[in-house]
C-alpha positions as CSV (number, residue, x, y, z in Angstrom):
1,X,3.6,-15.7,6.7
2,X,0.7,-13.9,8.3
3,X,-2.9,-14.1,7.0
4,X,-3.7,-11.1,4.8
5,X,-7.3,-11.4,6.0
6,X,-6.0,-10.6,9.5
7,X,-3.9,-7.6,8.4
8,X,-6.8,-5.0,8.5
9,X,-6.0,-1.6,9.5
10,X,-9.3,-1.2,11.3
11,X,-7.8,-1.2,14.7
12,X,-5.1,1.3,13.9
13,X,-7.0,3.7,11.6
14,X,-6.1,6.8,13.6
15,X,-2.4,6.0,13.6
16,X,-2.5,5.3,9.9
17,X,-4.1,8.7,9.4
18,X,-1.4,10.3,11.4
19,X,1.3,8.6,9.1
20,X,-0.6,9.7,6.1
21,X,-0.8,13.4,7.4
22,X,2.9,13.6,8.4
23,X,4.4,11.8,5.3
24,X,5.0,12.7,1.6
25,X,4.7,9.1,0.6
26,X,1.4,9.4,-1.1
27,X,2.4,12.5,-3.0
28,X,5.6,10.9,-4.1
29,X,3.9,7.6,-5.2
30,X,1.3,9.5,-7.2
31,X,3.9,11.2,-9.2
32,X,5.5,7.8,-9.9
33,X,2.2,6.3,-11.1
34,X,1.3,9.3,-13.2
35,X,3.4,8.3,-16.1
36,X,1.1,5.2,-16.6
37,X,-2.2,6.8,-16.6
38,X,-2.6,8.7,-19.8
39,X,-2.8,5.6,-21.9
40,X,-6.0,4.6,-20.1
41,X,-9.5,6.0,-20.5
42,X,-8.7,7.9,-23.8
43,X,-11.5,8.4,-26.3
44,X,-14.1,7.5,-23.7
45,X,-12.9,4.0,-23.3
46,X,-13.9,2.0,-20.1
47,X,-11.5,1.5,-17.3
48,X,-11.8,-1.1,-14.7
49,X,-9.6,-0.5,-11.7
50,X,-8.9,-3.3,-9.1
51,X,-7.5,-1.8,-6.0
52,X,-6.1,-4.4,-3.8
53,X,-5.7,-3.3,-0.3
54,X,-7.6,0.1,-0.6
55,X,-7.6,0.8,3.2
56,X,-10.0,3.7,3.7
57,X,-9.7,4.8,0.1
58,X,-7.8,7.9,1.1
59,X,-5.0,7.1,-1.3
60,X,-7.3,5.8,-4.1
61,X,-9.2,9.1,-3.9
62,X,-6.0,11.0,-4.6
63,X,-5.0,8.5,-7.4
64,X,-8.6,8.9,-9.1
65,X,-8.4,12.7,-8.8
66,X,-5.1,12.6,-10.5
67,X,-6.3,10.1,-13.3
68,X,-9.4,12.3,-14.0
69,X,-11.4,9.5,-15.6
70,X,-15.1,10.5,-16.3
71,X,-17.3,8.6,-13.9
72,X,-19.1,7.1,-16.8
73,X,-16.0,5.1,-17.9
74,X,-14.8,3.9,-14.6
75,X,-15.5,0.7,-12.8
76,X,-14.1,0.0,-9.4
77,X,-13.4,-3.2,-7.6
78,X,-11.9,-2.8,-4.0
79,X,-10.5,-5.5,-1.9
80,X,-9.7,-4.8,1.9
81,X,-10.0,-7.1,4.9
82,X,-11.3,-4.5,7.4
83,X,-15.0,-4.0,7.3
84,X,-14.9,-0.5,8.8
85,X,-12.1,0.6,6.2
86,X,-13.7,-1.1,3.3
87,X,-17.1,0.5,3.9
88,X,-15.5,3.9,4.2
89,X,-13.5,3.3,1.0
90,X,-16.6,2.4,-0.9
91,X,-18.5,5.5,0.4
92,X,-15.6,7.9,-0.4
93,X,-14.9,6.5,-3.8
94,X,-18.4,6.0,-5.1
95,X,-18.6,9.6,-6.7
96,X,-15.7,8.5,-9.1
97,X,-17.7,5.8,-10.7
98,X,-21.0,5.7,-12.5
99,X,-21.2,1.9,-11.5
100,X,-22.0,0.5,-8.2
101,X,-18.5,-0.3,-6.6
102,X,-18.0,-3.9,-5.8
103,X,-15.9,-4.6,-2.7
104,X,-14.7,-7.7,-0.9
105,X,-12.7,-8.8,2.0
106,X,-10.5,-11.0,0.0
107,X,-9.8,-11.2,-3.8
108,X,-12.4,-13.4,-5.6
109,X,-11.1,-16.1,-7.7
110,X,-12.7,-14.5,-10.7
111,X,-14.2,-11.1,-11.2
112,X,-17.2,-10.3,-13.5
113,X,-14.9,-8.4,-15.8
114,X,-11.2,-8.5,-16.4
115,X,-9.3,-5.4,-15.2
116,X,-7.3,-2.8,-17.2
117,X,-5.2,-1.8,-14.1
118,X,-4.6,-3.5,-10.7
119,X,-3.2,-1.1,-7.9
120,X,-1.4,-2.5,-4.9
121,X,-0.2,0.3,-3.0
122,X,2.0,-0.7,0.1
123,X,-0.1,-3.8,0.8
124,X,1.9,-7.0,-0.5
125,X,3.9,-7.1,2.6
126,X,1.0,-8.7,4.3
127,X,-0.1,-11.5,1.9
128,X,0.3,-15.2,2.8
129,X,2.3,-16.0,-0.3
130,X,3.8,-13.1,-2.6
131,X,4.1,-15.2,-5.7
132,X,0.5,-16.4,-5.3
133,X,-0.9,-12.9,-4.7
134,X,0.8,-11.4,-7.8
135,X,-0.3,-14.4,-9.9
136,X,-3.8,-13.7,-8.7
137,X,-3.8,-10.2,-9.6
138,X,-2.2,-10.9,-13.0
139,X,-5.0,-13.5,-13.7
140,X,-7.6,-10.7,-13.3
141,X,-6.0,-8.5,-16.0
142,X,-7.1,-8.2,-19.5
143,X,-4.4,-8.8,-22.2
144,X,-2.1,-5.7,-21.8
145,X,-3.3,-4.9,-18.5
146,X,-0.8,-3.8,-15.8
147,X,-0.2,-4.1,-12.0
148,X,1.1,-1.0,-10.2
149,X,2.6,-1.8,-6.8
150,X,4.7,0.2,-4.3
151,X,6.6,-1.9,-1.8
152,X,9.6,-0.9,0.6
153,X,12.8,-3.0,1.3
154,X,15.9,-2.7,3.1
155,X,16.4,0.8,1.7
156,X,13.5,2.1,3.7
157,X,13.8,3.3,7.3
158,X,10.4,1.8,8.4
159,X,11.6,-1.6,7.2
160,X,14.5,-1.2,9.4
161,X,12.2,-0.5,12.4
162,X,10.4,-3.7,11.6
163,X,13.8,-5.5,11.5
164,X,14.8,-4.0,14.9
165,X,11.4,-4.7,16.5
166,X,11.3,-8.4,15.5
167,X,15.0,-8.7,16.1
168,X,14.4,-7.9,19.6
169,X,12.3,-11.0,20.1
170,X,14.8,-13.2,18.0
171,X,12.3,-13.3,15.1
172,X,12.5,-12.7,11.4
173,X,10.1,-10.0,10.0
174,X,7.1,-12.2,9.3
175,X,6.1,-10.0,6.2
176,X,7.3,-9.8,2.7
177,X,9.3,-6.8,1.8
178,X,10.5,-5.1,-1.4
179,X,13.7,-7.4,-1.1
180,X,11.5,-10.3,-2.1
181,X,10.0,-8.8,-5.2
182,X,12.6,-8.9,-7.9
183,X,13.2,-12.9,-7.4
184,X,9.4,-13.5,-7.2
185,X,8.6,-11.6,-10.5
186,X,11.4,-13.2,-12.2
187,X,10.5,-16.7,-11.1
188,X,7.0,-16.0,-12.5
189,X,8.5,-14.8,-15.8
190,X,6.9,-11.4,-15.7
191,X,8.1,-8.3,-17.3
192,X,8.7,-5.5,-14.7
193,X,10.3,-2.3,-14.1
194,X,10.8,-0.3,-10.9
195,X,11.8,3.2,-10.1
196,X,13.0,4.7,-6.7
197,X,10.6,6.8,-4.9
198,X,11.9,9.2,-2.2
199,X,9.8,10.6,0.4
200,X,9.8,12.4,3.9
201,X,8.3,11.5,7.2
202,X,8.1,14.5,9.4
203,X,6.2,15.1,12.8
204,X,6.6,16.9,16.1
205,X,8.7,14.8,18.4
206,X,6.7,13.6,21.4
207,X,6.5,9.9,22.9
208,X,2.9,9.7,21.7
209,X,3.8,10.6,18.3
210,X,6.6,8.1,18.1
211,X,4.0,5.5,19.4
212,X,1.6,6.5,16.6
213,X,4.2,5.5,14.0
214,X,5.2,2.4,15.8
215,X,1.3,1.4,16.2
216,X,1.1,2.0,12.4
217,X,4.0,-0.3,11.8
218,X,3.3,-3.2,14.4
219,X,-0.4,-2.9,14.9
220,X,-1.9,-4.8,17.7
221,X,1.3,-6.6,18.2
222,X,3.1,-3.6,19.5
223,X,2.6,-4.6,23.1
224,X,4.6,-7.7,22.6
225,X,7.7,-5.6,22.0
226,X,10.1,-3.8,24.4
227,X,9.1,-0.3,24.2
228,X,12.4,1.7,25.0
229,X,14.5,0.5,21.9
230,X,11.6,1.1,19.4
231,X,11.0,4.6,20.8
232,X,14.9,5.1,20.6
233,X,14.8,4.1,17.0
234,X,13.8,7.6,16.2
235,X,16.7,9.3,18.0
236,X,19.0,9.7,15.1
237,X,16.2,11.4,13.1
238,X,15.5,14.2,15.7
239,X,16.0,17.7,14.6
240,X,15.3,20.1,17.2
241,X,11.7,19.3,18.3
242,X,10.8,17.3,15.1
243,X,11.5,13.9,13.6
244,X,12.7,14.1,9.9
245,X,12.9,10.7,8.2
246,X,14.2,11.0,4.5
247,X,13.8,7.5,3.1
248,X,12.7,5.7,0.0
249,X,10.9,2.7,-1.6
250,X,10.2,1.3,-5.0
251,X,7.2,1.4,-7.4
252,X,6.8,-1.4,-9.7
253,X,5.2,-1.7,-13.0
254,X,4.3,-5.3,-13.8
255,X,3.0,-6.4,-17.1
């Protein structure tokens, strides 16, 4: 399994931004997460949010706008291996917190304060050990705290693209997927619940735009793969001059 510290988005930030701009994934995830927010920050109580894999902070900004916690009650801890993305996230998110944001390349063994909520939005694919990562997040929670995590499995078209690509090299997908989550959570003895999240990927169909999505998926490894079959992956989703991918993933609440 690959090293999470090497999975930084820094080399593909532009491609990641293209995916964000041409996908309703973030909007759909926010709707799923919304059900778990009203119980936090009520009556001026403090909220400590741990964002594991914050990227540039673009999704976290939307998450915090939706939560509407007053800055004076919010403490933020960010984890992101990419120096460029992590610095951008800390700058983007500082207005949401009255405290100086702590940020790390990897999750420390202990934080100065237990967390009320740990957010892991589409990041657990890349950890070295899924069970260990979830345990580490759980150990940072106060009693009653929760982990919110989004993760896609075989129900998701982009996971199918991973399977196609690595299959071309006679390799298994070297990442965890949502297929692994239920067994790991049960093995850890955790209470969990999940909901299906549907979303759309839609962009003008050009070879370069297809490559942007592929670079987002495969990162710097894309050059190792035959290009033609991966570009052809999008053919069934072509409508006139656009690509329309209607797909889904799961959002997990882990207690």
